[in-house]
ZALO-386524 format. One line per 8 residues: number of its first residue (from 0); their letters; for each residue x, y, z of N, C-alpha, C. Coordinates in pm, whole numbers, plus 50000, padded with zeros to 5 digits. Each point is the difference from the previous one (the first is absolute). Layout:
<nodes>
NUM) a) X:Y:Z:X:Y:Z:X:Y:Z ~ ...
</nodes>
This chain:
<nodes>
0) mdklteaf) 85134:79753:04488:50104:50008:49898:49964:49916:49877 ~ 49927:49893:50021:49963:49915:49886:49919:50078:49896 ~ 49910:50085:50048:49916:50079:49909:50088:50095:49918 ~ 50096:50064:50064:50091:50089:49929:50086:49925:49899 ~ 50055:49889:50044:50085:49921:49912:49922:49955:49877 ~ 49879:49954:50022:49918:49955:49887:49966:50116:49907 ~ 49974:50115:50056:49969:50118:49917:50119:50036:49911 ~ 50121:49991:50055:50119:50031:49919:50027:49891:49897
8) refteerd) 49973:49876:50034:50016:49893:49900:49908:50024:49881 ~ 49875:50033:50031:49902:50024:49893:50040:50121:49916 ~ 50038:50108:50065:50042:50122:49932:50117:49972:49906 ~ 50098:49928:50050:50120:49967:49922:49968:49907:49884 ~ 49918:49899:50028:49964:49903:49896:49923:50066:49886 ~ 49907:50089:50033:49920:50069:49898:50089:50080:49904 ~ 50112:50046:50049:50088:50085:49920:50122:49926:49946 ~ 50010:49872:50032:50116:49918:49960:50131:50064:50047
16) wdqfhtpe) 50001:50043:50125:50118:50066:50056:50086:49909:50085 ~ 49956:49879:50025:50079:49910:50085:50141:49981:49944 ~ 50012:50004:49869:50131:49984:49936:50100:50107:50044 ~ 49951:50114:50045:50086:50109:50044:50024:49999:50151 ~ 49920:49922:50071:50004:50001:50145:50095:49896:50057 ~ 50126:50012:49964:50101:49914:50060:50028:50053:50141 ~ 50053:49916:50088:50035:50051:50133:50091:50123:49993 ~ 50097:49998:49910:50091:50113:49987:49924:50128:49960
24) nlaksici) 49913:49990:49901:49925:50117:49955:49905:50051:50108 ~ 49938:49908:50073:49910:50042:50107:50077:50068:50113 ~ 50118:49947:50034:50082:50063:50103:50044:50139:49957 ~ 50037:50014:49873:50036:50133:49948:49880:50095:50011 ~ 49884:49950:49966:49879:50084:50005:49968:50044:50142 ~ 50024:49913:50097:49980:50038:50140:50090:50118:50035 ~ 50125:49992:49961:50095:50109:50029:49961:50129:49930 ~ 49959:49989:49876:49959:50119:49923:49880:50066:50067
32) eagellec) 49901:49921:50035:49880:50055:50064:50030:50053:50139 ~ 50092:49935:50072:50040:50050:50133:50066:50136:49986 ~ 50077:50019:49894:50059:50131:49973:49894:50105:49975 ~ 49896:49963:49927:49890:50093:49974:49925:50033:50129 ~ 49987:49901:50088:49939:50023:50130:50084:50098:50082 ~ 50129:49979:50002:50090:50088:50073:49997:50142:49945 ~ 49984:50011:49869:49995:50132:49937:49884:50084:50054 ~ 49895:49934:50047:49886:50073:50056:50041:50082:50123
40) fqwsndfd) 50108:49963:50064:50044:50067:50122:50125:50086:49978 ~ 50043:50009:49875:50121:50077:49970:49976:50148:50026 ~ 50093:50062:50068:50006:50144:50023:49900:50053:50102 ~ 49909:49920:50048:49898:50054:50090:49936:49888:50081 ~ 49954:50036:50117:49923:49905:50081:49852:50002:49961 ~ 49962:50096:49917:49864:50003:49949:49990:49901:49885 ~ 49893:49924:49997:49984:49903:49892:49853:49985:49966 ~ 49979:49954:49879:49866:49975:49949:49966:49854:50034
48) kvhvceel) 49913:49981:50097:49969:49865:50047:49947:49910:49889 ~ 49920:50053:49912:49946:49921:49889:50114:49949:49912 ~ 50093:50089:49967:50114:49960:49917:50088:49898:50072 ~ 50023:50023:50129:50079:49904:50079:49934:49863:49998 ~ 49870:49996:50018:49928:49872:50000:50007:49930:49864 ~ 49996:50077:49893:50012:49940:49866:50138:49938:49981 ~ 50104:50070:50044:50136:49947:49986:50021:49880:50093 ~ 49945:50007:50120:50009:49887:50092:49929:49878:49942
56) advlsyci) 49886:50022:49937:49928:49890:49934:50084:49939:49889 ~ 50073:50082:49926:50087:49947:49895:50110:49911:50060 ~ 50061:50046:50108:50105:49920:50065:49942:49866:50048 ~ 49888:50008:50069:49938:49878:50052:49955:49907:49888 ~ 49952:50057:49891:49955:49917:49887:50114:49916:49945 ~ 50116:50063:49980:50114:49924:49950:50050:49899:50103 ~ 49990:50034:50128:50038:49903:50104:49909:49877:49997 ~ 49871:50023:49983:49905:49889:49990:50031:49914:49879
64) mladkldv) 50027:50063:49887:50031:49925:49878:50131:49922:50014 ~ 50100:50059:50065:50127:49929:50019:49981:49881:50094 ~ 49927:50018:50107:49974:49888:50092:49928:49887:49927 ~ 49904:50036:49917:49928:49899:49923:50094:49928:49903 ~ 50086:50076:49934:50095:49941:49905:50095:49903:50071 ~ 50038:50035:50124:50092:49915:50078:49926:49889:50074 ~ 49867:50001:49990:49915:49901:50066:50023:49999:50152 ~ 49997:50121:50057:50013:50012:50145:49881:50079:50053
72) siedivld) 49967:49977:50125:49892:50071:50067:50057:50127:50062 ~ 49942:50113:49963:50045:50126:50059:49982:49996:50151 ~ 49888:49951:50045:49975:49991:50144:50109:49917:50069 ~ 50033:49886:49944:50101:49913:50061:50138:50065:50003 ~ 50042:50060:49889:50136:50055:49997:50011:50125:50087 ~ 49893:50080:50007:50005:50120:50084:49999:49961:50148 ~ 49917:49905:50039:49998:49957:50140:50131:49933:50040 ~ 50059:49923:49909:50130:49938:50027:50106:50107:50022
80) klektkak) 50002:50100:49914:50097:50109:50013:49976:50079:50128 ~ 49874:50019:50038:49969:50071:50124:50058:49926:50120 ~ 49990:49868:50002:50058:49923:50110:50151:50018:50007 ~ 50066:50000:49886:50145:50022:49996:50035:50141:50049 ~ 49919:50096:49960:50023:50139:50041:49978:50016:50150 ~ 49900:49934:50054:49977:50003:50145:50123:49950:50075 ~ 50063:49896:49948:50120:49945:50065:50116:50099:49993 ~ 50010:50074:49891:50108:50097:49984:49976:50126:50083
88) ypvdrakg) 49875:50028:50028:49963:50122:50072:49916:49966:50123 ~ 50061:49940:50102:49922:49968:50121:49948:50127:50066 ~ 49881:49992:50052:49933:50117:50057:50086:50066:50106 ~ 50066:49922:50084:50076:50059:50110:50119:50083:49953 ~ 50045:49982:49877:50112:50078:49947:49960:50098:49891 ~ 49888:49974:49936:49963:50080:49883:49887:50099:50024 ~ 49931:49988:50108:49883:50084:50023:50038:50148:50003 ~ 49938:50076:49912:50018:50145:49998:50128:50050:49935
96) vstkydkl) 50078:49909:49941:50123:50042:49933:50001:49949:49857 ~ 50075:50068:49915:50006:49960:49859:50137:49944:49963 ~ 50074:49956:50098:50133:49945:49977:49992:49870:49922 ~ 50091:49982:49904:50004:49877:49922:50034:49882:50092 ~ 49947:49883:49967:50010:49884:50088:50143:49965:50039 ~ 50095:50012:49907:50137:49962:50034:50061:50096:50102 ~ 49957:50122:50002:50046:50098:50099:49926:49980:50132 ~ 49876:49957:49994:49924:49970:50122:50070:49892:50081
104) ldaaakdk) 50044:49897:49931:50067:49889:50068:50132:50046:50060 ~ 50074:50086:49929:50127:50053:50052:49974:50083:50124 ~ 49898:50084:49997:49967:50086:50113:49959:49916:50120 ~ 49924:49893:49977:49958:49914:50109:50119:49928:50062 ~ 50094:49957:49918:50120:49932:50052:50083:50096:50084 ~ 50011:50124:49955:50075:50101:50075:49932:50028:50133 ~ 49866:50007:49997:49925:50024:50123:50025:49890:50101 ~ 50004:49876:49955:50024:49887:50090:50140:50007:50060
112) gqr) 50095:50045:49921:50139:50011:50045:50018:50110:50103 ~ 49914:50100:50000:50010:50113:50093:49931:49971:50131 ~ 49924:49894:50005:49925:49969:50125:50085:49928:50097
</nodes>
Protein backbone atom coordinates (compact mmCIF):
# COMPACT_ATOMS: atom_id res chain seq x y z
CA UNK A 1 0.00 0.00 0.00
CA UNK A 2 2.90 2.37 0.64
CA UNK A 3 3.89 2.25 -3.03
CA UNK A 4 0.33 3.11 -4.10
CA UNK A 5 -0.03 5.88 -1.54
CA UNK A 6 3.26 7.42 -2.62
CA UNK A 7 2.27 7.21 -6.29
CA UNK A 8 -0.95 9.12 -5.56
CA UNK A 9 0.88 11.71 -3.48
CA UNK A 10 3.28 12.34 -6.36
CA UNK A 11 0.47 12.44 -8.93
CA UNK A 12 -1.53 14.90 -6.84
CA UNK A 13 1.47 17.09 -6.00
CA UNK A 14 2.53 17.37 -9.65
CA UNK A 15 -0.91 18.73 -10.51
CA UNK A 16 -1.42 20.85 -7.38
CA UNK A 17 -4.65 18.98 -6.68
CA UNK A 18 -4.23 18.45 -2.95
CA UNK A 19 -6.22 21.64 -2.40
CA UNK A 20 -9.26 19.84 -3.85
CA UNK A 21 -8.74 16.58 -1.99
CA UNK A 22 -10.57 17.30 1.23
CA UNK A 23 -11.98 14.28 3.06
CA UNK A 24 -15.47 15.39 2.05
CA UNK A 25 -14.56 15.68 -1.64
CA UNK A 26 -12.75 12.35 -1.63
CA UNK A 27 -15.72 10.63 0.05
CA UNK A 28 -18.03 12.14 -2.58
CA UNK A 29 -15.71 10.90 -5.31
CA UNK A 30 -15.78 7.38 -3.87
CA UNK A 31 -19.58 7.39 -4.08
CA UNK A 32 -19.59 8.80 -7.60
CA UNK A 33 -17.12 6.20 -8.83
CA UNK A 34 -18.99 3.42 -6.99
CA UNK A 35 -22.09 4.48 -8.92
CA UNK A 36 -20.15 4.21 -12.16
CA UNK A 37 -18.98 0.75 -11.11
CA UNK A 38 -22.55 -0.29 -10.39
CA UNK A 39 -23.64 1.06 -13.76
CA UNK A 40 -21.46 -1.61 -15.38
CA UNK A 41 -23.96 -4.20 -14.13
CA UNK A 42 -27.14 -2.27 -14.88
CA UNK A 43 -29.78 -4.18 -16.86
CA UNK A 44 -27.68 -7.28 -17.45
CA UNK A 45 -25.45 -9.85 -15.83
CA UNK A 46 -23.12 -9.50 -18.81
CA UNK A 47 -20.35 -7.02 -18.18
CA UNK A 48 -17.16 -5.76 -19.72
CA UNK A 49 -14.44 -6.92 -17.33
CA UNK A 50 -11.97 -4.29 -18.52
CA UNK A 51 -14.47 -1.50 -17.86
CA UNK A 52 -15.39 -2.99 -14.47
CA UNK A 53 -11.71 -3.10 -13.51
CA UNK A 54 -11.21 0.53 -14.54
CA UNK A 55 -14.16 1.65 -12.41
CA UNK A 56 -13.01 -0.53 -9.50
CA UNK A 57 -9.57 1.06 -9.78
CA UNK A 58 -11.18 4.50 -9.57
CA UNK A 59 -13.05 3.54 -6.38
CA UNK A 60 -9.93 2.07 -4.81
CA UNK A 61 -7.83 5.07 -5.85
CA UNK A 62 -10.09 7.49 -4.01
CA UNK A 63 -10.17 5.15 -1.00
CA UNK A 64 -6.37 5.14 -0.90
CA UNK A 65 -6.27 8.93 -1.15
CA UNK A 66 -8.89 9.34 1.60
CA UNK A 67 -7.02 6.97 3.93
CA UNK A 68 -3.85 8.93 3.28
CA UNK A 69 -5.62 12.23 3.94
CA UNK A 70 -6.98 10.83 7.24
CA UNK A 71 -3.53 9.43 8.08
CA UNK A 72 -4.83 5.90 8.61
CA UNK A 73 -3.55 2.55 7.41
CA UNK A 74 -5.95 0.82 5.05
CA UNK A 75 -4.63 -2.54 6.21
CA UNK A 76 -5.22 -1.67 9.87
CA UNK A 77 -8.73 -0.28 9.44
CA UNK A 78 -9.86 -3.13 7.18
CA UNK A 79 -8.49 -5.82 9.50
CA UNK A 80 -10.05 -4.07 12.51
CA UNK A 81 -13.42 -3.96 10.75
CA UNK A 82 -13.07 -7.62 9.74
CA UNK A 83 -12.65 -8.59 13.41
CA UNK A 84 -15.81 -6.66 14.31
CA UNK A 85 -17.67 -8.30 11.43
CA UNK A 86 -16.52 -11.75 12.55
CA UNK A 87 -18.05 -11.05 15.96
CA UNK A 88 -21.34 -9.98 14.37
CA UNK A 89 -21.42 -13.00 12.07
CA UNK A 90 -20.21 -16.06 14.00
CA UNK A 91 -19.63 -19.05 11.74
CA UNK A 92 -22.08 -21.26 13.63
CA UNK A 93 -24.96 -18.87 12.87
CA UNK A 94 -23.92 -17.21 9.63
CA UNK A 95 -22.46 -20.00 7.52
CA UNK A 96 -24.30 -20.32 4.23
CA UNK A 97 -26.90 -17.64 4.96
CA UNK A 98 -27.13 -13.98 4.03
CA UNK A 99 -29.23 -12.87 7.00
CA UNK A 100 -28.28 -9.53 8.51
CA UNK A 101 -26.46 -9.84 11.84
CA UNK A 102 -29.27 -8.40 13.97
CA UNK A 103 -31.68 -11.00 12.58
CA UNK A 104 -29.11 -13.77 13.06
CA UNK A 105 -28.98 -13.02 16.76
CA UNK A 106 -32.80 -12.99 17.00
CA UNK A 107 -33.01 -16.33 15.20
CA UNK A 108 -30.38 -17.84 17.50
CA UNK A 109 -32.23 -16.63 20.60
CA UNK A 110 -35.47 -18.14 19.30
CA UNK A 111 -33.69 -21.41 18.58
CA UNK A 112 -32.41 -21.56 22.16
CA UNK A 113 -35.91 -20.91 23.48
CA UNK A 114 -37.33 -23.82 21.46
CA UNK A 115 -34.83 -26.33 22.81
